[in-house]
N, C-alpha and C positions, 0 to 999 in steps of 0.2 A: 611793478609791473609783471613780474614773474607769478605772483601770488594771484592777480587779477587773470592771468592767462589760463593759469590751472584751474580757476574757478570756472572761467567759461569754457574750458573741455569737460570740466565734469558736469555743465548745465546742459551742454550738447549733447552729451552722452546718455544723459538721463532722458532727453527729448528723443534721441534715436530708441532707447529701449521701451519707452512707452508707445511711441507710435508703431513700433515692431509688434507689441503686445496687441494693441487695437487691430492692427491688420491680421494677425493670427487669429484672434477672436472671430473676427469677420469671415475669415476663410473657413475657419472651422464650422460656423453657422451654416455657410453655403454649404459645406460638405454634407454635413445633418441633412439639410432640407434636398439636396439633391439624392442622397441615399434613400430618404424615406419616400420621395417620388417614384424611384426606381424600383424599390422593394413592393411597392403599392400596385406600380405596374405588372410587376413581374408576377405577384400572386395573382392578379386576373388571369393570367395567361394560363394556369395550371388547375388541375382538377376542376375544371369547368366544362361542362358537357354543350356542344354545339351541334345542332343539326340544321339541314338545309336541302331542298330540293333543286337538283343540278339539271336545269333545261336544256343543256349543251351534251350532255352525257347520258340524259334519260334516265336518271337513277335518282336515289335518296341516300344522304350521308348523315353519319353522327361520328364526333369524333372527340377526342379528349387528350389534354397533354399532361404527362408527370413527369417529375423528376426526383431521380433516388439516388441515393449514395449505394456504393458496395457494402457488402457486410464487411469483409475485409478491410483491415487498417493497413495503411501505409504499405502499399504495392505500387508498382507502375500504372496500375488503371484506376482511374476516378469514376465520377458520376456520370450516370445515363440521363439521357433526355428521350422520351418515348411518345410517339403519338399512335394513338389507339384509334383504327378508323374501321367503322361498320357501314358495308357498302349493299344496297339492295337495288337489284335491278332485274330486268325480264330475264336473264341468265340465272338466276339465283341470289344468294346471299355469300358474302366474303367479308372476312375480318384480318384486317394486315397490321401489324406491329411494324412502326417506323423508328429506327433507333439510331441516336448519335452517342456515342460513347466518347469520353476524353481520356487520354492515355498520353504517356509519357512518349518522347522521341526516340527512346531507348528501349522502348518495349516491342514484343511482337503483336502481329495481327492476330485477329480470331481467326479461328476454324472456319469451315463451311457449314457446321451445325452447332446448335446450343441445345438445353434444355429445359423443359416446363415442368416444375413439381406445384400440383394443387390438390388438397386433401390428402388421400394416400396413393394418388395416381403420378406417373412420371411419363413424359412424352420427350422425344426427341424433335427438334426442330430444324428445319431445312433454311439456312441463311442464304439469302440470295441479294443482287443488286449492290454488290460490294463497294464501296467507294472510301479513300481516306484521303486527308488533306493536313498539310502540314500548316500549323499556324503560328506566327511569330507576334510577340506585342513588346513594344521597347518603351519605358517610363522614363523620365529624364525628370531630376530634381535640382534645383539651383538654391544655393544658402549663401548668405553674405556673411562677410567676416568685419570687422571692426577692431582695430588695434590702435594702442596709443603708446608712443614712446617719447624721448626727449626732443625729437624732430616733428611732431605733431600726430595727426590722426590719418590713420591709413586705411583704407577699405578696400574689399576685393570681393570676389565670388568663387564659388568652388560647384563644379557641375558633376554630378554622377548619372548614370544610366545604366537601368536594370533591363535585361532583355529576358524574356522567357519565351520558351519553344515547346509546344504540346502538338499533340495529333489527333484529329477528330474523325472516328470511324464510323460510318454510316453502312446500315443494311436494312433486309426488311424480313420480316419472318410471319407464316400465315399460320392462323387458327383453323383447326377441323373442327366441325359441329359439337363433337366429343368434348375437346378440349374446353371450348364455350361453356359447356353444361358444366362439365367439374368446377371450372373457375367461378360459376355463378352460385354453386352451394358451397365454396369454401370460405375460409374467414381469413386465408391468405395466400398469394401463390410466390412460387420462387422462380427466379431466372436464372440459369448459369451457363457462363459462357468460359472459354479457356483462351488465354493471349499465350501463347506458346506453353510454357509449364506454372504459367500463373492464372488461378481461378478468380472469377469475378462472379459472385454471388449478389443478386438484385431481389430484395425481399418486398413485396407490394401487399399492403394492408391498411387499415383506417381509411381515410378521405380518399387516397389513390385508388385502392380497391374499388371503393363504393363509387368513384367516378367511373372507372371502367364497367362496372355493372350497368350502370344506366346505358351506356353505348349498346352493350351487347343485349341489353333486354329487347324483348319482343315487341 
């Protein structure tokens, strides 16, 4: 009887193992599918140019979104998401850059000015409308445990919670007509900000710069 009991335990454990493998594969396929859909949707949002007529504000606008990582690595300051907007109205033409920069909770905020370099020209940028928000994200993972001893099969679960905290800093910078002309004739544009003693340099080129030039074109 003892041999029959142990055989039953072995068959039951094999069944659990196979069922777990099937579930893990199913979850993996689902994660891959969701990730592909998310990446596809995210790609559509960036480096695309949108134009529209705003009848409520009586103007015309063109804008694009870009996402760029800092040239510096392993610092408290992370990637930047920027909306570049050009507005045509009766009062004239204006170009604004709307920044969202991700940084660690222990980092310093940026100052009230940044810098633009395009070609061999350097400009100081006045930063306005500063806002920062503290973000927190918690992820819980649960794992099952199955053990066998002389008394039989024992199952249980363990739970782990991973919490991440970061800051989203937002501000706006305006471009002058000269800055726009210089960017239009350059192969890359460089943006530099200082978060306390920590510099963050964002180099814009390739498809990102091409999208910006389309927004800025006459």
